[in-house]
C-alpha positions as CSV (number, residue, x, y, z in Angstrom):
1,M,174.5,-38.3,2.7
2,Q,178.1,-39.5,2.6
3,K,180.6,-38.7,5.3
4,K,183.3,-36.1,4.6
5,L,186.7,-37.8,4.6
6,H,190.1,-36.4,5.7
7,I,191.7,-37.9,2.6
8,K,191.4,-36.9,-1.1
9,K,192.6,-38.2,-4.4
10,G,196.2,-37.2,-5.0
11,D,197.2,-36.9,-1.3
12,T,200.3,-38.6,0.0
13,V,199.4,-40.9,2.9
14,M,201.1,-43.3,5.3
15,V,199.6,-46.6,6.4
16,I,199.3,-46.7,10.2
17,S,198.1,-50.2,10.7
18,G,197.7,-53.5,9.0
19,E,200.0,-55.6,6.8
20,S,201.4,-52.6,4.9
21,K,202.1,-50.5,8.0
22,G,204.7,-47.8,7.5
23,Q,204.4,-47.6,3.7
24,K,203.8,-44.3,2.0
25,G,202.0,-43.7,-1.3
26,R,199.8,-41.5,-3.3
27,V,196.0,-41.9,-3.2
28,L,194.7,-43.0,-6.6
29,N,191.0,-43.3,-5.8
30,V,188.6,-42.8,-2.9
31,D,185.3,-44.7,-2.4
32,R,183.3,-42.6,-0.1
33,A,180.4,-45.0,0.2
34,K,182.7,-47.9,1.5
35,E,185.2,-45.5,3.2
36,R,188.1,-47.1,1.4
37,A,191.0,-45.8,-0.7
38,I,193.4,-47.3,-3.3
39,V,197.0,-46.2,-2.6
40,E,199.8,-46.5,-5.1
41,G,202.1,-49.4,-4.2
42,V,200.3,-50.3,-1.0
43,N,198.2,-53.4,-0.1
44,T,199.1,-55.2,-3.4
45,V,197.3,-58.5,-4.2
46,S,197.9,-61.2,-6.8
47,K,195.0,-61.5,-9.3
48,H,194.9,-64.5,-11.6
49,T,193.6,-63.6,-15.1
50,K,192.5,-65.7,-18.1
51,P,193.9,-64.8,-21.5
52,N,191.8,-62.0,-23.1
53,A,192.1,-59.2,-25.7
54,K,193.8,-56.9,-23.2
55,S,196.3,-59.5,-21.9
56,P,196.6,-62.3,-24.5
57,Q,199.1,-64.1,-22.3
58,G,197.0,-64.1,-19.1
59,G,198.7,-65.0,-15.9
60,I,199.2,-63.4,-12.4
61,I,198.9,-59.6,-12.2
62,R,199.9,-57.6,-9.1
63,K,197.4,-54.8,-8.3
64,E,196.5,-52.5,-5.4
65,A,193.5,-53.4,-3.3
66,P,191.4,-50.9,-1.4
67,I,192.4,-50.1,2.2
68,H,190.1,-48.6,4.8
69,I,190.7,-44.9,5.4
70,S,190.9,-45.4,9.2
71,N,194.2,-47.1,8.5
72,L,195.6,-44.1,6.5
73,M,197.1,-40.9,7.8
74,L,197.9,-37.9,5.6
75,V,201.6,-36.9,5.4
76,D,202.4,-33.3,6.3
77,P,203.8,-31.6,3.1
78,A,206.1,-29.4,5.3
79,S,207.7,-32.1,7.5
80,G,207.0,-35.3,5.6
81,K,205.6,-36.9,8.8
82,P,202.1,-38.2,9.3
83,T,199.6,-35.7,10.8
84,R,196.0,-35.3,11.8
85,I,193.8,-33.1,9.7
86,G,191.6,-30.2,10.8
87,R,189.2,-27.8,8.9
88,R,189.1,-24.1,9.3
89,L,188.0,-21.0,7.3
90,N,190.8,-19.2,5.5
91,D,191.1,-15.5,4.8
92,K,188.7,-15.8,1.8
93,N,186.0,-17.5,4.0
94,K,186.6,-20.8,2.4
95,L,186.8,-24.1,4.4
96,V,190.3,-25.6,4.0
97,R,192.2,-28.5,5.4
98,Y,195.2,-27.9,7.6
99,S,197.8,-29.9,9.3
100,K,197.4,-30.2,13.1
101,K,201.1,-30.8,13.5
102,S,202.5,-27.8,11.6
103,G,199.3,-25.6,11.3
104,E,200.0,-25.2,7.6
105,E,197.2,-25.3,5.0
106,I,197.0,-28.4,2.8
107,K,196.3,-27.8,-0.9
């Protein structure tokens, strides 16, 4: 069974360690098996490509590389600052994520 992660696709996150520390971006994809996420505009690498049907010119393409989720922290929608995440039952007996900093529910 795969581990339940604190980050989902579409969340806004901040990088808390590594080369891209301090950058914010939206999560494009999460790999639960490897515990890594691809964040928009963060951890970009240069990929050298041969000419093909998709890119007839070829050349160097900048693209986002996966970053480990332990280096990411969710940004609180209310304050815009990074926060830890908790889980609790809401009034409809559904498990929801909430911000530990503001106590607000995260959609």
